[in-house]
All heavy atoms as TSV, in Angstrom:
chain	resi	resn	atom	element	x	y	z
A	1	MET	N	N	-14.238	12.027	4.650
A	1	MET	CA	C	-13.178	12.281	3.611
A	1	MET	C	C	-12.170	13.267	4.082
A	1	MET	O	O	-10.996	13.064	3.943
A	1	MET	CB	C	-13.934	12.731	2.343
A	1	MET	CG	C	-12.957	12.992	1.201
A	1	MET	SD	S	-12.080	11.589	0.590
A	1	MET	CE	C	-13.369	10.576	0.047
A	2	LYS	N	N	-12.630	14.413	4.664
A	2	LYS	CA	C	-11.733	15.454	5.147
A	2	LYS	C	C	-10.714	14.872	6.123
A	2	LYS	O	O	-9.491	15.165	6.091
A	2	LYS	CB	C	-12.506	16.575	5.679
A	2	LYS	CG	C	-11.621	17.707	6.195
A	2	LYS	CD	C	-10.913	18.450	5.031
A	2	LYS	CE	C	-10.144	19.610	5.568
A	2	LYS	NZ	N	-8.752	19.604	5.122
A	3	LYS	N	N	-11.222	14.078	7.102
A	3	LYS	CA	C	-10.362	13.513	8.136
A	3	LYS	C	C	-9.370	12.556	7.462
A	3	LYS	O	O	-8.169	12.531	7.835
A	3	LYS	CB	C	-11.118	12.724	9.151
A	3	LYS	CG	C	-10.260	12.097	10.238
A	3	LYS	CD	C	-11.123	11.518	11.380
A	3	LYS	CE	C	-10.209	10.827	12.412
A	3	LYS	NZ	N	-8.836	10.667	12.270
A	4	GLN	N	N	-9.761	11.806	6.467
A	4	GLN	CA	C	-8.878	10.872	5.822
A	4	GLN	C	C	-7.834	11.695	5.003
A	4	GLN	O	O	-6.653	11.255	4.912
A	4	GLN	CB	C	-9.637	9.918	4.863
A	4	GLN	CG	C	-10.491	8.961	5.622
A	4	GLN	CD	C	-11.327	8.071	4.698
A	4	GLN	OE1	O	-11.319	8.278	3.520
A	4	GLN	NE2	N	-11.900	7.127	5.292
A	5	GLN	N	N	-8.190	12.825	4.440
A	5	GLN	CA	C	-7.255	13.723	3.810
A	5	GLN	C	C	-6.233	14.247	4.817
A	5	GLN	O	O	-5.042	14.341	4.555
A	5	GLN	CB	C	-7.927	14.849	3.064
A	5	GLN	CG	C	-8.666	14.382	1.751
A	5	GLN	CD	C	-9.434	15.461	1.187
A	5	GLN	OE1	O	-10.070	16.215	1.812
A	5	GLN	NE2	N	-9.398	15.560	-0.139
A	6	ASP	N	N	-6.709	14.666	5.942
A	6	ASP	CA	C	-5.840	15.181	7.034
A	6	ASP	C	C	-4.874	14.134	7.494
A	6	ASP	O	O	-3.723	14.429	7.953
A	6	ASP	CB	C	-6.678	15.712	8.151
A	6	ASP	CG	C	-7.452	16.986	7.819
A	6	ASP	OD1	O	-7.111	17.651	6.860
A	6	ASP	OD2	O	-8.371	17.330	8.587
A	7	ASP	N	N	-5.342	12.853	7.486
A	7	ASP	CA	C	-4.426	11.757	7.906
A	7	ASP	C	C	-3.639	11.189	6.797
A	7	ASP	O	O	-2.996	10.123	6.998
A	7	ASP	CB	C	-5.398	10.621	8.468
A	7	ASP	CG	C	-6.047	10.981	9.816
A	7	ASP	OD1	O	-5.564	11.960	10.419
A	7	ASP	OD2	O	-7.031	10.337	10.101
A	8	ASN	N	N	-3.650	11.826	5.645
A	8	ASN	CA	C	-2.933	11.393	4.469
A	8	ASN	C	C	-3.331	10.001	3.947
A	8	ASN	O	O	-2.490	9.235	3.476
A	8	ASN	CB	C	-1.414	11.454	4.715
A	8	ASN	CG	C	-0.896	12.850	4.847
A	8	ASN	OD1	O	-1.339	13.799	4.156
A	8	ASN	ND2	N	-0.008	13.016	5.858
A	9	VAL	N	N	-4.541	9.693	4.103
A	9	VAL	CA	C	-5.133	8.392	3.645
A	9	VAL	C	C	-5.851	8.586	2.328
A	9	VAL	O	O	-5.848	7.779	1.454
A	9	VAL	CB	C	-6.044	7.801	4.719
A	9	VAL	CG1	C	-6.639	6.472	4.235
A	9	VAL	CG2	C	-5.260	7.524	5.992
A	10	ALA	N	N	-6.554	9.750	2.181
A	10	ALA	CA	C	-7.300	10.068	0.955
A	10	ALA	C	C	-6.516	11.076	0.147
A	10	ALA	O	O	-5.778	11.945	0.715
A	10	ALA	CB	C	-8.681	10.631	1.282
A	11	HIS	N	N	-6.771	10.987	-1.150
A	11	HIS	CA	C	-6.000	11.926	-2.026
A	11	HIS	C	C	-6.460	13.431	-1.720
A	11	HIS	O	O	-7.619	13.738	-1.554
A	11	HIS	CB	C	-6.425	11.628	-3.453
A	11	HIS	CG	C	-5.573	12.292	-4.493
A	11	HIS	ND1	N	-5.642	13.581	-4.811
A	11	HIS	CD2	C	-4.479	11.752	-5.205
A	11	HIS	CE1	C	-4.624	13.875	-5.694
A	11	HIS	NE2	N	-3.939	12.774	-5.957
A	12	PRO	N	N	-5.455	14.277	-1.589
A	12	PRO	CA	C	-5.720	15.671	-1.184
A	12	PRO	C	C	-6.557	16.432	-2.252
A	12	PRO	O	O	-7.112	17.453	-1.908
A	12	PRO	CB	C	-4.385	16.263	-1.002
A	12	PRO	CG	C	-3.430	15.436	-1.774
A	12	PRO	CD	C	-4.040	14.060	-1.818
A	13	ALA	N	N	-6.544	16.007	-3.513
A	13	ALA	CA	C	-7.283	16.746	-4.529
A	13	ALA	C	C	-8.775	16.442	-4.550
A	13	ALA	O	O	-9.576	17.162	-5.190
A	13	ALA	CB	C	-6.727	16.419	-5.869
A	14	LEU	N	N	-9.215	15.443	-3.824
A	14	LEU	CA	C	-10.620	15.118	-3.801
A	14	LEU	C	C	-11.416	16.198	-3.004
A	14	LEU	O	O	-10.959	16.680	-1.963
A	14	LEU	CB	C	-10.891	13.727	-3.084
A	14	LEU	CG	C	-10.453	12.585	-3.861
A	14	LEU	CD1	C	-10.611	11.296	-2.924
A	14	LEU	CD2	C	-11.179	12.368	-5.087
A	15	ASP	N	N	-12.538	16.602	-3.565
A	15	ASP	CA	C	-13.402	17.532	-2.869
A	15	ASP	C	C	-14.422	16.815	-1.989
A	15	ASP	O	O	-15.286	16.084	-2.543
A	15	ASP	CB	C	-14.165	18.310	-3.980
A	15	ASP	CG	C	-15.249	19.213	-3.496
A	15	ASP	OD1	O	-15.091	19.702	-2.278
A	15	ASP	OD2	O	-16.238	19.460	-4.139
A	16	PRO	N	N	-14.209	16.930	-0.702
A	16	PRO	CA	C	-15.118	16.206	0.174
A	16	PRO	C	C	-16.605	16.445	0.040
A	16	PRO	O	O	-17.457	15.552	0.061
A	16	PRO	CB	C	-14.674	16.689	1.675
A	16	PRO	CG	C	-13.286	17.137	1.439
A	16	PRO	CD	C	-13.275	17.730	0.052
A	17	THR	N	N	-16.950	17.695	-0.323
A	17	THR	CA	C	-18.388	18.016	-0.429
A	17	THR	C	C	-18.950	17.422	-1.736
A	17	THR	O	O	-19.975	16.799	-1.766
A	17	THR	CB	C	-18.543	19.560	-0.526
A	17	THR	OG1	O	-18.075	20.088	0.706
A	17	THR	CG2	C	-19.991	19.973	-0.692
A	18	GLY	N	N	-18.137	17.490	-2.782
A	18	GLY	CA	C	-18.543	16.914	-4.068
A	18	GLY	C	C	-18.620	15.364	-3.956
A	18	GLY	O	O	-19.555	14.776	-4.578
A	19	PHE	N	N	-17.646	14.765	-3.292
A	19	PHE	CA	C	-17.639	13.358	-3.000
A	19	PHE	C	C	-18.936	12.919	-2.317
A	19	PHE	O	O	-19.592	12.006	-2.700
A	19	PHE	CB	C	-16.423	12.940	-2.290
A	19	PHE	CG	C	-16.497	11.454	-1.869
A	19	PHE	CD1	C	-16.191	10.481	-2.706
A	19	PHE	CD2	C	-16.789	11.136	-0.556
A	19	PHE	CE1	C	-16.279	9.135	-2.292
A	19	PHE	CE2	C	-16.865	9.831	-0.158
A	19	PHE	CZ	C	-16.645	8.863	-1.007
A	20	ALA	N	N	-19.265	13.682	-1.247
A	20	ALA	CA	C	-20.411	13.342	-0.465
A	20	ALA	C	C	-21.749	13.530	-1.309
A	20	ALA	O	O	-22.616	12.597	-1.297
A	20	ALA	CB	C	-20.613	14.251	0.710
A	21	ARG	N	N	-21.785	14.523	-2.140
A	21	ARG	CA	C	-22.903	14.651	-3.008
A	21	ARG	C	C	-23.051	13.510	-4.010
A	21	ARG	O	O	-24.162	13.005	-4.248
A	21	ARG	CB	C	-22.790	16.066	-3.779
A	21	ARG	CG	C	-23.943	16.482	-4.549
A	21	ARG	CD	C	-23.856	17.865	-5.135
A	21	ARG	NE	N	-22.543	18.280	-5.514
A	21	ARG	CZ	C	-21.764	19.210	-4.877
A	21	ARG	NH1	N	-22.229	19.788	-3.792
A	21	ARG	NH2	N	-20.622	19.528	-5.294
A	22	GLN	N	N	-21.973	13.179	-4.594
A	22	GLN	CA	C	-22.025	12.082	-5.566
A	22	GLN	C	C	-22.382	10.789	-4.962
A	22	GLN	O	O	-23.117	9.998	-5.568
A	22	GLN	CB	C	-20.632	11.954	-6.333
A	22	GLN	CG	C	-20.358	13.133	-7.189
A	22	GLN	CD	C	-18.948	13.138	-7.760
A	22	GLN	OE1	O	-18.091	12.349	-7.274
A	22	GLN	NE2	N	-18.719	14.016	-8.748
A	23	LEU	N	N	-21.808	10.429	-3.731
A	23	LEU	CA	C	-22.119	9.229	-3.085
A	23	LEU	C	C	-23.584	9.172	-2.721
A	23	LEU	O	O	-24.218	8.164	-2.774
A	23	LEU	CB	C	-21.216	9.006	-1.913
A	23	LEU	CG	C	-21.156	7.638	-1.234
A	23	LEU	CD1	C	-20.695	6.580	-2.273
A	23	LEU	CD2	C	-20.293	7.672	-0.006
A	24	HIS	N	N	-24.149	10.278	-2.204
A	24	HIS	CA	C	-25.561	10.399	-1.847
A	24	HIS	C	C	-26.423	10.157	-3.119
A	24	HIS	O	O	-27.326	9.402	-3.006
A	24	HIS	CB	C	-25.799	11.733	-1.160
A	24	HIS	CG	C	-27.235	11.919	-0.784
A	24	HIS	ND1	N	-27.652	11.387	0.368
A	24	HIS	CD2	C	-28.255	12.562	-1.328
A	24	HIS	CE1	C	-29.002	11.717	0.528
A	24	HIS	NE2	N	-29.299	12.431	-0.472
A	25	ALA	N	N	-26.092	10.800	-4.168
A	25	ALA	CA	C	-26.830	10.554	-5.453
A	25	ALA	C	C	-26.790	9.142	-5.837
A	25	ALA	O	O	-27.761	8.546	-6.314
A	25	ALA	CB	C	-26.305	11.536	-6.482
A	26	LEU	N	N	-25.617	8.539	-5.825
A	26	LEU	CA	C	-25.484	7.158	-6.213
A	26	LEU	C	C	-26.356	6.243	-5.280
A	26	LEU	O	O	-26.995	5.345	-5.762
A	26	LEU	CB	C	-23.955	6.750	-6.075
A	26	LEU	CG	C	-23.718	5.280	-6.312
A	26	LEU	CD1	C	-23.884	4.901	-7.750
A	26	LEU	CD2	C	-22.328	4.902	-5.817
A	27	TRP	N	N	-26.319	6.523	-3.966
A	27	TRP	CA	C	-27.027	5.726	-3.017
A	27	TRP	C	C	-28.529	5.804	-3.374
A	27	TRP	O	O	-29.227	4.746	-3.434
A	27	TRP	CB	C	-26.800	6.161	-1.635
A	27	TRP	CG	C	-27.520	5.396	-0.575
A	27	TRP	CD1	C	-28.650	5.819	0.123
A	27	TRP	CD2	C	-27.224	4.146	-0.059
A	27	TRP	NE1	N	-29.069	4.880	0.958
A	27	TRP	CE2	C	-28.237	3.818	0.919
A	27	TRP	CE3	C	-26.218	3.193	-0.272
A	27	TRP	CZ2	C	-28.235	2.617	1.618
A	27	TRP	CZ3	C	-26.194	1.997	0.387
A	27	TRP	CH2	C	-27.181	1.728	1.303
A	28	GLY	N	N	-29.001	6.992	-3.609
A	28	GLY	CA	C	-30.460	7.204	-3.946
A	28	GLY	C	C	-30.758	6.421	-5.232
A	28	GLY	O	O	-31.899	5.839	-5.348
A	29	GLY	N	N	-29.941	6.499	-6.190
A	29	GLY	CA	C	-30.147	5.890	-7.535
A	29	GLY	C	C	-30.170	4.399	-7.353
A	29	GLY	O	O	-31.077	3.698	-7.905
A	30	LEU	N	N	-29.252	3.810	-6.600
A	30	LEU	CA	C	-29.207	2.398	-6.385
A	30	LEU	C	C	-30.438	1.899	-5.633
A	30	LEU	O	O	-30.994	0.791	-5.933
A	30	LEU	CB	C	-27.911	1.951	-5.668
A	30	LEU	CG	C	-26.608	2.028	-6.473
A	30	LEU	CD1	C	-25.520	1.728	-5.558
A	30	LEU	CD2	C	-26.696	1.074	-7.701
A	31	GLN	N	N	-30.929	2.678	-4.653
A	31	GLN	CA	C	-32.141	2.334	-3.924
A	31	GLN	C	C	-33.325	2.306	-4.847
A	31	GLN	O	O	-34.185	1.442	-4.758
A	31	GLN	CB	C	-32.379	3.279	-2.741
A	31	GLN	CG	C	-31.466	3.048	-1.551
A	31	GLN	CD	C	-31.772	3.975	-0.435
A	31	GLN	OE1	O	-31.955	5.196	-0.570
A	31	GLN	NE2	N	-31.881	3.448	0.786
A	32	SER	N	N	-33.456	3.294	-5.702
A	32	SER	CA	C	-34.597	3.407	-6.685
A	32	SER	C	C	-34.512	2.141	-7.616
A	32	SER	O	O	-35.538	1.543	-7.899
A	32	SER	CB	C	-34.531	4.633	-7.517
A	32	SER	OG	O	-34.646	5.771	-6.698
A	33	LEU	N	N	-33.350	1.828	-8.110
A	33	LEU	CA	C	-33.206	0.619	-8.952
A	33	LEU	C	C	-33.588	-0.693	-8.199
A	33	LEU	O	O	-34.211	-1.549	-8.835
A	33	LEU	CB	C	-31.839	0.531	-9.520
A	33	LEU	CG	C	-31.396	1.537	-10.602
A	33	LEU	CD1	C	-29.928	1.400	-10.939
A	33	LEU	CD2	C	-32.280	1.354	-11.802
A	34	ARG	N	N	-33.177	-0.724	-6.975
A	34	ARG	CA	C	-33.386	-1.910	-6.166
A	34	ARG	C	C	-34.907	-2.181	-5.998
A	34	ARG	O	O	-35.351	-3.312	-5.864
A	34	ARG	CB	C	-32.653	-1.803	-4.810
A	34	ARG	CG	C	-32.771	-2.944	-3.895
A	34	ARG	CD	C	-31.749	-4.025	-4.432
A	34	ARG	NE	N	-31.684	-4.987	-3.443
A	34	ARG	CZ	C	-30.983	-6.130	-3.687
A	34	ARG	NH1	N	-30.333	-6.227	-4.748
A	34	ARG	NH2	N	-30.938	-7.028	-2.816
A	35	ALA	N	N	-35.676	-1.059	-6.010
A	35	ALA	CA	C	-37.127	-1.203	-5.850
A	35	ALA	C	C	-37.782	-1.942	-7.096
A	35	ALA	O	O	-38.808	-2.588	-6.886
A	35	ALA	CB	C	-37.773	0.181	-5.687
A	36	VAL	N	N	-37.134	-1.905	-8.196
A	36	VAL	CA	C	-37.717	-2.507	-9.313
A	36	VAL	C	C	-36.918	-3.717	-9.785
A	36	VAL	O	O	-37.491	-4.496	-10.591
A	36	VAL	CB	C	-37.912	-1.569	-10.546
A	36	VAL	CG1	C	-38.912	-0.465	-10.154
A	36	VAL	CG2	C	-36.547	-0.929	-10.925
A	37	ASP	N	N	-35.706	-3.865	-9.370
A	37	ASP	CA	C	-34.803	-5.010	-9.738
A	37	ASP	C	C	-33.964	-5.402	-8.637
A	37	ASP	O	O	-33.021	-4.791	-8.221
A	37	ASP	CB	C	-33.952	-4.581	-10.977
A	37	ASP	CG	C	-33.061	-5.702	-11.451
A	37	ASP	OD1	O	-33.131	-6.810	-10.959
A	37	ASP	OD2	O	-32.132	-5.340	-12.284
A	38	THR	N	N	-34.365	-6.608	-8.012
A	38	THR	CA	C	-33.525	-7.009	-6.865
A	38	THR	C	C	-32.420	-7.993	-7.231
A	38	THR	O	O	-31.816	-8.592	-6.391
A	38	THR	CB	C	-34.518	-7.707	-5.807
A	38	THR	OG1	O	-35.120	-8.821	-6.515
A	38	THR	CG2	C	-35.561	-6.743	-5.335
A	39	SER	N	N	-32.211	-8.115	-8.522
A	39	SER	CA	C	-31.208	-9.163	-8.995
A	39	SER	C	C	-29.754	-8.682	-8.877
A	39	SER	O	O	-28.916	-9.475	-8.992
A	39	SER	CB	C	-31.553	-9.579	-10.409
A	39	SER	OG	O	-31.349	-8.527	-11.293
A	40	PHE	N	N	-29.503	-7.414	-8.682
A	40	PHE	CA	C	-28.178	-6.951	-8.615
A	40	PHE	C	C	-27.596	-6.820	-7.116
A	40	PHE	O	O	-28.424	-6.735	-6.178
A	40	PHE	CB	C	-27.929	-5.718	-9.388
A	40	PHE	CG	C	-28.571	-4.513	-8.747
A	40	PHE	CD1	C	-27.795	-3.566	-7.974
A	40	PHE	CD2	C	-29.919	-4.150	-8.930
A	40	PHE	CE1	C	-28.346	-2.549	-7.361
A	40	PHE	CE2	C	-30.468	-3.074	-8.416
A	40	PHE	CZ	C	-29.689	-2.196	-7.607
A	41	ASN	N	N	-26.400	-6.824	-7.081
A	41	ASN	CA	C	-25.766	-6.696	-5.722
A	41	ASN	C	C	-25.469	-5.211	-5.403
A	41	ASN	O	O	-24.435	-4.605	-5.830
A	41	ASN	CB	C	-24.343	-7.515	-5.718
A	41	ASN	CG	C	-23.803	-7.488	-4.307
A	41	ASN	OD1	O	-24.014	-6.659	-3.527
A	41	ASN	ND2	N	-22.994	-8.534	-4.038
A	42	MET	N	N	-26.274	-4.563	-4.594
A	42	MET	CA	C	-26.261	-3.197	-4.314
A	42	MET	C	C	-24.910	-2.842	-3.626
A	42	MET	O	O	-24.288	-1.834	-3.838
A	42	MET	CB	C	-27.456	-2.716	-3.524
A	42	MET	CG	C	-27.604	-1.249	-3.456
A	42	MET	SD	S	-29.257	-0.842	-2.955
A	42	MET	CE	C	-28.924	0.134	-1.576
A	43	ALA	N	N	-24.552	-3.693	-2.689
A	43	ALA	CA	C	-23.308	-3.402	-1.891
A	43	ALA	C	C	-22.077	-3.396	-2.844
A	43	ALA	O	O	-21.218	-2.543	-2.685
A	43	ALA	CB	C	-23.219	-4.409	-0.782
A	44	ALA	N	N	-22.032	-4.384	-3.717
A	44	ALA	CA	C	-20.915	-4.420	-4.667
A	44	ALA	C	C	-20.845	-3.272	-5.505
A	44	ALA	O	O	-19.821	-2.698	-5.847
A	44	ALA	CB	C	-20.994	-5.773	-5.429
A	45	ASP	N	N	-21.991	-2.793	-6.009
A	45	ASP	CA	C	-22.103	-1.614	-6.925
A	45	ASP	C	C	-21.610	-0.338	-6.144
A	45	ASP	O	O	-20.947	0.430	-6.685
A	45	ASP	CB	C	-23.515	-1.394	-7.467
A	45	ASP	CG	C	-23.793	-2.397	-8.583
A	45	ASP	OD1	O	-22.904	-3.191	-8.968
A	45	ASP	OD2	O	-24.890	-2.436	-9.022
A	46	LEU	N	N	-22.039	-0.244	-4.924
A	46	LEU	CA	C	-21.693	0.886	-4.057
A	46	LEU	C	C	-20.140	0.844	-3.779
A	46	LEU	O	O	-19.503	1.865	-3.880
A	46	LEU	CB	C	-22.456	0.891	-2.732
A	46	LEU	CG	C	-22.276	2.080	-1.846
A	46	LEU	CD1	C	-22.672	3.366	-2.504
A	46	LEU	CD2	C	-22.991	1.886	-0.502
A	47	GLU	N	N	-19.654	-0.296	-3.523
A	47	GLU	CA	C	-18.204	-0.437	-3.233
A	47	GLU	C	C	-17.450	-0.083	-4.511
A	47	GLU	O	O	-16.375	0.656	-4.412
A	47	GLU	CB	C	-17.936	-1.827	-2.800
A	47	GLU	CG	C	-16.356	-2.055	-2.559
A	47	GLU	CD	C	-16.089	-3.589	-2.130
A	47	GLU	OE1	O	-16.791	-4.010	-1.233
A	47	GLU	OE2	O	-15.226	-4.115	-2.818
A	48	ASP	N	N	-17.857	-0.529	-5.674
A	48	ASP	CA	C	-17.209	-0.222	-6.940
A	48	ASP	C	C	-17.178	1.225	-7.250
A	48	ASP	O	O	-16.194	1.853	-7.594
A	48	ASP	CB	C	-17.859	-0.978	-8.037
A	48	ASP	CG	C	-17.174	-0.770	-9.392
A	48	ASP	OD1	O	-15.946	-1.032	-9.442
A	48	ASP	OD2	O	-17.851	-0.259	-10.346
A	49	ALA	N	N	-18.291	1.907	-6.990
A	49	ALA	CA	C	-18.390	3.370	-7.217
A	49	ALA	C	C	-17.533	4.143	-6.267
A	49	ALA	O	O	-16.891	5.123	-6.612
A	49	ALA	CB	C	-19.894	3.804	-7.064
A	50	PHE	N	N	-17.510	3.704	-4.986
A	50	PHE	CA	C	-16.611	4.283	-3.990
A	50	PHE	C	C	-15.226	4.278	-4.403
A	50	PHE	O	O	-14.480	5.252	-4.400
A	50	PHE	CB	C	-16.835	3.612	-2.654
A	50	PHE	CG	C	-16.036	4.261	-1.503
A	50	PHE	CD1	C	-16.587	5.248	-0.750
A	50	PHE	CD2	C	-14.707	3.825	-1.234
A	50	PHE	CE1	C	-15.890	5.840	0.275
A	50	PHE	CE2	C	-14.014	4.338	-0.192
A	50	PHE	CZ	C	-14.613	5.352	0.593
A	51	ARG	N	N	-14.765	3.145	-4.896
A	51	ARG	CA	C	-13.388	2.973	-5.371
A	51	ARG	C	C	-13.105	3.883	-6.546
A	51	ARG	O	O	-12.024	4.527	-6.558
A	51	ARG	CB	C	-13.080	1.547	-5.788
A	51	ARG	CG	C	-12.930	0.546	-4.643
A	51	ARG	CD	C	-12.574	-0.850	-5.062
A	51	ARG	NE	N	-13.381	-1.528	-6.115
A	51	ARG	CZ	C	-12.990	-1.621	-7.344
A	51	ARG	NH1	N	-11.767	-1.240	-7.766
A	51	ARG	NH2	N	-13.802	-2.235	-8.176
A	52	ARG	N	N	-14.047	3.971	-7.482
A	52	ARG	CA	C	-13.852	4.802	-8.631
A	52	ARG	C	C	-13.791	6.314	-8.191
A	52	ARG	O	O	-13.036	7.034	-8.769
A	52	ARG	CB	C	-14.923	4.572	-9.621
A	52	ARG	CG	C	-14.875	3.194	-10.317
A	52	ARG	CD	C	-16.084	2.943	-11.150
A	52	ARG	NE	N	-16.130	1.550	-11.614
A	52	ARG	CZ	C	-15.801	1.205	-12.828
A	52	ARG	NH1	N	-15.290	1.992	-13.732
A	52	ARG	NH2	N	-15.834	-0.047	-13.123
A	53	LEU	N	N	-14.640	6.680	-7.340
A	53	LEU	CA	C	-14.712	8.109	-6.899
A	53	LEU	C	C	-13.437	8.506	-6.136
A	53	LEU	O	O	-12.920	9.583	-6.223
A	53	LEU	CB	C	-15.916	8.364	-6.048
A	53	LEU	CG	C	-17.341	8.429	-6.762
A	53	LEU	CD1	C	-18.410	8.428	-5.808
A	53	LEU	CD2	C	-17.372	9.576	-7.747
A	54	THR	N	N	-12.932	7.535	-5.354
A	54	THR	CA	C	-11.734	7.877	-4.538
A	54	THR	C	C	-10.424	7.502	-5.069
A	54	THR	O	O	-9.433	7.892	-4.661
A	54	THR	CB	C	-11.816	7.193	-3.159
A	54	THR	OG1	O	-11.911	5.765	-3.320
A	54	THR	CG2	C	-13.096	7.646	-2.400
A	55	GLY	N	N	-10.469	6.568	-6.120
A	55	GLY	CA	C	-9.223	6.137	-6.704
A	55	GLY	C	C	-8.522	5.017	-5.842
A	55	GLY	O	O	-7.376	4.781	-6.063
A	56	ARG	N	N	-9.264	4.482	-4.903
A	56	ARG	CA	C	-8.754	3.491	-3.973
A	56	ARG	C	C	-8.825	2.093	-4.537
A	56	ARG	O	O	-9.667	1.770	-5.362
A	56	ARG	CB	C	-9.438	3.451	-2.697
A	56	ARG	CG	C	-9.160	4.717	-1.843
A	56	ARG	CD	C	-9.851	4.558	-0.575
A	56	ARG	NE	N	-9.240	5.558	0.403
A	56	ARG	CZ	C	-9.494	5.546	1.618
A	56	ARG	NH1	N	-10.232	4.672	2.189
A	56	ARG	NH2	N	-8.908	6.354	2.421
A	57	GLY	N	N	-7.994	1.187	-4.041
A	57	GLY	CA	C	-8.033	-0.185	-4.454
A	57	GLY	C	C	-9.204	-0.930	-3.759
A	57	GLY	O	O	-9.848	-0.361	-2.812
A	58	LYS	N	N	-9.566	-2.115	-4.166
A	58	LYS	CA	C	-10.738	-2.777	-3.645
A	58	LYS	C	C	-10.641	-3.074	-2.099
A	58	LYS	O	O	-11.609	-2.882	-1.363
A	58	LYS	CB	C	-10.922	-4.106	-4.370
A	58	LYS	CG	C	-12.242	-4.804	-4.106
A	58	LYS	CD	C	-12.524	-5.864	-5.061
A	58	LYS	CE	C	-13.961	-6.327	-4.869
A	58	LYS	NZ	N	-14.402	-7.116	-5.946
A	59	LEU	N	N	-9.537	-3.522	-1.596
A	59	LEU	CA	C	-9.368	-3.778	-0.219
A	59	LEU	C	C	-9.353	-2.521	0.663
A	59	LEU	O	O	-9.917	-2.560	1.735
A	59	LEU	CB	C	-8.122	-4.619	0.047
A	59	LEU	CG	C	-8.190	-6.060	-0.457
A	59	LEU	CD1	C	-6.788	-6.770	-0.240
A	59	LEU	CD2	C	-9.249	-6.872	0.217
A	60	GLU	N	N	-8.725	-1.472	0.062
A	60	GLU	CA	C	-8.680	-0.174	0.830
A	60	GLU	C	C	-10.143	0.401	0.998
A	60	GLU	O	O	-10.454	1.043	1.997
A	60	GLU	CB	C	-7.872	0.778	0.061
A	60	GLU	CG	C	-6.401	0.498	0.070
A	60	GLU	CD	C	-5.695	1.539	-0.761
A	60	GLU	OE1	O	-6.034	1.646	-1.989
A	60	GLU	OE2	O	-4.738	2.142	-0.250
A	61	ALA	N	N	-11.034	0.123	-0.017
A	61	ALA	CA	C	-12.343	0.709	0.012
A	61	ALA	C	C	-13.251	0.030	1.076
A	61	ALA	O	O	-14.190	0.645	1.575
A	61	ALA	CB	C	-13.019	0.674	-1.368
A	62	ARG	N	N	-12.963	-1.210	1.354
A	62	ARG	CA	C	-13.876	-1.900	2.309
A	62	ARG	C	C	-13.927	-1.364	3.681
A	62	ARG	O	O	-14.966	-1.330	4.258
A	62	ARG	CB	C	-13.531	-3.420	2.297
A	62	ARG	CG	C	-13.870	-4.097	0.996
A	62	ARG	CD	C	-13.677	-5.521	1.144
A	62	ARG	NE	N	-14.070	-6.139	-0.180
A	62	ARG	CZ	C	-14.167	-7.401	-0.429
A	62	ARG	NH1	N	-13.919	-8.289	0.590
A	62	ARG	NH2	N	-14.548	-7.823	-1.580
A	63	VAL	N	N	-12.813	-0.864	4.169
A	63	VAL	CA	C	-12.840	-0.370	5.575
A	63	VAL	C	C	-13.650	0.900	5.668
A	63	VAL	O	O	-14.578	0.879	6.526
A	63	VAL	CB	C	-11.318	-0.127	5.990
A	63	VAL	CG1	C	-11.354	0.647	7.337
A	63	VAL	CG2	C	-10.564	-1.426	6.091
A	64	PRO	N	N	-13.482	1.941	4.816
A	64	PRO	CA	C	-14.357	3.098	4.947
A	64	PRO	C	C	-15.829	2.754	4.690
A	64	PRO	O	O	-16.679	3.370	5.351
A	64	PRO	CB	C	-13.830	4.037	3.901
A	64	PRO	CG	C	-12.374	3.632	3.634
A	64	PRO	CD	C	-12.410	2.246	3.870
A	65	LEU	N	N	-16.078	1.950	3.779
A	65	LEU	CA	C	-17.516	1.506	3.564
A	65	LEU	C	C	-18.104	0.755	4.729
A	65	LEU	O	O	-19.293	1.000	5.063
A	65	LEU	CB	C	-17.645	0.631	2.231
A	65	LEU	CG	C	-17.554	1.445	0.969
A	65	LEU	CD1	C	-17.621	0.467	-0.237
A	65	LEU	CD2	C	-18.698	2.487	0.849
A	66	GLY	N	N	-17.339	0.004	5.396
A	66	GLY	CA	C	-17.782	-0.626	6.604
A	66	GLY	C	C	-18.068	0.373	7.709
A	66	GLY	O	O	-19.027	0.242	8.372
A	67	ASP	N	N	-17.187	1.373	7.775
A	67	ASP	CA	C	-17.408	2.391	8.818
A	67	ASP	C	C	-18.692	3.170	8.420
A	67	ASP	O	O	-19.469	3.498	9.339
A	67	ASP	CB	C	-16.257	3.429	8.818
A	67	ASP	CG	C	-14.945	2.769	9.356
A	67	ASP	OD1	O	-15.020	1.653	9.984
A	67	ASP	OD2	O	-13.973	3.342	9.102
A	68	LEU	N	N	-18.851	3.521	7.095
A	68	LEU	CA	C	-20.107	4.196	6.679
A	68	LEU	C	C	-21.380	3.406	6.999
A	68	LEU	O	O	-22.353	3.924	7.498
A	68	LEU	CB	C	-20.012	4.473	5.215
A	68	LEU	CG	C	-21.181	5.140	4.572
A	68	LEU	CD1	C	-21.334	6.599	5.091
A	68	LEU	CD2	C	-21.009	5.256	3.029
A	69	ALA	N	N	-21.327	2.111	6.744
A	69	ALA	CA	C	-22.472	1.225	6.987
A	69	ALA	C	C	-22.863	1.214	8.438
A	69	ALA	O	O	-24.031	1.136	8.802
A	69	ALA	CB	C	-22.159	-0.181	6.555
A	70	GLU	N	N	-21.888	1.254	9.378
A	70	GLU	CA	C	-22.092	1.326	10.751
A	70	GLU	C	C	-22.756	2.569	11.220
A	70	GLU	O	O	-23.547	2.559	12.164
A	70	GLU	CB	C	-20.806	1.045	11.535
A	70	GLU	CG	C	-20.300	-0.330	11.477
A	70	GLU	CD	C	-19.020	-0.499	12.146
A	70	GLU	OE1	O	-18.578	0.414	12.941
A	70	GLU	OE2	O	-18.317	-1.552	11.969
A	71	ARG	N	N	-22.517	3.633	10.565
A	71	ARG	CA	C	-23.110	4.962	10.903
A	71	ARG	C	C	-24.525	5.157	10.407
A	71	ARG	O	O	-25.273	6.020	10.823
A	71	ARG	CB	C	-22.264	6.107	10.306
A	71	ARG	CG	C	-20.942	6.110	11.015
A	71	ARG	CD	C	-20.104	7.242	10.468
A	71	ARG	NE	N	-18.697	7.069	10.735
A	71	ARG	CZ	C	-17.780	7.536	9.977
A	71	ARG	NH1	N	-18.031	8.317	9.008
A	71	ARG	NH2	N	-16.542	7.247	10.275
A	72	ILE	N	N	-24.968	4.303	9.446
A	72	ILE	CA	C	-26.260	4.511	8.828
A	72	ILE	C	C	-27.307	3.868	9.665
A	72	ILE	O	O	-27.228	2.816	10.173
A	72	ILE	CB	C	-26.264	3.940	7.366
A	72	ILE	CG1	C	-25.327	4.750	6.468
A	72	ILE	CG2	C	-27.660	3.887	6.797
A	72	ILE	CD1	C	-25.191	4.236	5.104
């Protein structure tokens, strides 16, 4: 997030540490839900939350999420 802010891609008002904490909590929550309910699309829910947290459009969110998935 910080690099994206430095590159003027992410909104400068976003707190990178807070964003990371929220995304981590969301990921853990979705994994817990997935253990008891496999009927939902975890990737779609994660993408939607990423867009809401960053204020990005749907197509803009796919690139960073793809980068994130490659690092995991």
